[in-house]
C-alpha positions, 0 to 999 in steps of 0.5 A: 319473405326476403326472397319475395322482396328480391322478386319485388324489387327486381320486378320494379327494376325491370318495369322501370328499365324497360321503358327507359331501355325502349326509349334508348332503341327507338332514339338510336337504333331507329332508322327513318327513311322519307317517301323520297329518301334511301338509307346506305348502311355500312356495317362496321364490325362483327362481319368478314372481310370483302374479297380482294379488289371488292369495294362495296359489301355484297352481302350483309355479313361483310363489312363495308358499305353495303351496296343494297339500300334500304327504300322509304320506311322505318327500320331499326340497326344496332348503331355499334354494329351499324352505321347509315346515311339518308340520301335524296332518291333520283328523280328524272323530270318528265318535263311540261309539254305547255311550255315547249316552244321553238324559237326559229331565227330570222336566217337571212344572211351567210353566217347566222344560223337557221336551227333555233333553240328548242326552249322550256321545260323539256323531259330528262333522261338519266345517263348511268354509270356503273362505278364498281364491278369488273372491267368489260372483258372487251375493253368497252366503256358501254356495257348492259346493266345486267353485265355488271360490269363498270362503264356507262350503262346502255339504257337511259333512265327515263322519267321517274323516281329511282332508288340507286346507291351513289356509290354504285352508280352515278347519274348525269341528268340530260335532256331527251331528244325532242324533235318538233314538228316540221324537223327531223333528227338525223342519228349518228351512232357513236360506236359501233363497226365502220361501214365499208368504204365507198367507192371514189366519186368526182365531180361532173363538172368543176364549176358544180362543186368547190375544190374542198368538196371533190373527196370521198363521200362518207357512207351511210351507216346500218344499224349496229355500224358507227356513223349517221344512220339513214333512217331519220326520226320523226317529230316526237320525244326520244329516249336517246343514251347521248354517249352512244347516239348524237341527234341533229335537227334538221329543219324540213321545208323551206328557208331563206338565205339572202346576199344583199346589202343589209347596211353601209358596213355589211354589203353582200351583194354580188359584183361582177363585170358585164359584158360591156365593161361595167360593174354590176352589183346584184343582191339575191335571196334564195328560198331553198331546203331539205328534202327528208329522204335526204337529211342524212345524206347531207348532215353524213356529208356536210356535218350540220345544215348551217354548213351547206349555206357555207359550202354549197349555196353561198359558193355556187350562187357567186360562182353562177351569178358571175358566169352567167351575169357576165354574158349581159350587156349593162342595159339588160339588167335595167330592162324588166325582160333582160333582167327576168331572163338573168334571174331565170338562168341563175335559177335553173343553173343553181337548181341544177347544181344543188340538186346533185347535192340533195339540195332543194332550190325553189327560187333564186329572187334578184332583188337588188341590181346596181349598175357602176361605169367602169371608171366610177368609184364607190356607189356610181357616177354621171356615166351610169346615170347617163346610161339609165337616162339614155335607156329610160329616154330610149324606152320613153320614144318606144313608148311615145311611138307605140303610143301614137300608133295605137292611137291611129289604129284607135282612129280608125277602128272608131270610123270602122265602129261609126260605119258599122253604127250606121249600118246597124241602124237600117238593119234595124229599121229594116227588120223593124218593117219587115217584123210589121209585115210579118205581125199583120200577116200572122194577124190576118191568118190568126183571124182567119183560122179563128172564124173557121174554128168559131164556124167548126165549132158551132157546127159540132154543137148542133151536131152535139144538140140534135144527138142529145135531144134524139137520146132526150126522146129515147129516154123518155120513151124508155122511162114511159114504158117502164112506168107501164111496165111497172105499174102492169107488173104491179097490178098483176102482182096484186091481181095474183095476191088476191087470186091466192087468197081466194084460193086460200079462203076457199071461195069468193065469198069467203074472202069478200067476208073476210075483207069486210070483217077486217074492214068493219070496225064499228063501235058497237052492235045490237042484234034483235031477234023476234023468232022464227017468221017474225022479223021487224027492225028499227029502220035505223039498225037495218045495216046492222041487222042485216050484217048479223044475218049474213054472218049467221047464214054464212057459219057452217053447219055444227057451229052455233 
């Protein structure tokens, strides 16, 4: 009995302890890892020591922070042995193409950049650095992910969600490379073998390139070599490790570059003396561009597109304007023809120089021209105005002389026109008279032809009518003969029919009797027989008696 009490008491204790134990385990042993989280475990006790130099535990039996992590879910660990901490997963945003916008700047003067920012929610990449592991054997800082060595991983994280132990990996979120439409991307390798040195190349003429550019040209790199690659990136999105490669956007097409007067404080017009000693100031706008095939060479030589303006187009434009402009007189810059000639010569020379540097020049346009007398200061003086006035008066006098010549020529042409008009009137009347005569002749000839045609038609009609009458007579004769033949043939057929009937009955008498009988249809027949040798009859019945007698005589022998 006492033993039974002990058993029952033990069961009661167990039943009470089990829920308490379950609550304790649920509250203290449970690890809840959310859908966007991961948990890092740390073994506190009852484990093996890590090897020397190993920072994290690579095996769950080793003490310390574990290299492997727990993904989203529910886990149970003994809190006396394990410690844990929950961290958010690494998320690489994918961006939103609808928000992308390239802000093109209004680059028209030196010093302003032509590369506008590419704005919007751009896709991201994750640059991963491995914190633990052995050093790379060759001392490289860029390593492959599968190598297990410390350093920057060559592979990047593309947009997505990743479960990476932050004790093992460090992730730096960077923008992906987006090449908008109208651009190409020039790629530069930051690591690799050095390309072979290029031979020394000198300029053909000292005025073509400034002295700072007359140096060794760096050769373009091949894949795997350090330097600028010849192949460019077309418009699109690229996930490139910025620790390995840099990408420079180069706009394809034409841009505007101006050296004009923007304001009183910013006057960038090019100044040079004319052939006659006047000071000339011109404002020039250049339309230039870069061919995609030469984008890599330009970036390799100048570093960026803005340097093209500072090192090539700007200096060459000033030098060419001064060299060519100094050969023109002051009045040439006021006259339209000479001014256009100066612009064409300047454009051709600038195209020649820049083409040698892989830069395309579409047009160099002269927009502003000022002519200043040698002794005039500031913006010019009376001498300049007198020069303009003299040139204008000279042009006006020339134009007046040309106008008078044109008026005299117009008067002569007018007189000639009047004479020609009179000749035209005479010719018109002559043609009208000749036309009337021709019309009369044609009318008479037509009437004659019509009369002859009518006579011929009447003769033809009479001939045809005669032929018709002859044919009509022939038709009547043929029809009469045909009717006679038909009637004759008909009568002959009837006679032949009667003959055949007579032959069929055996004698004409029999046929006559048959015919009589066929047509004889009286309403009634009365016969009177008074015996042999006596014959009298009612005279009104004589025909009937005669017929009966005839029938009796014609009956064959042996019949009654």
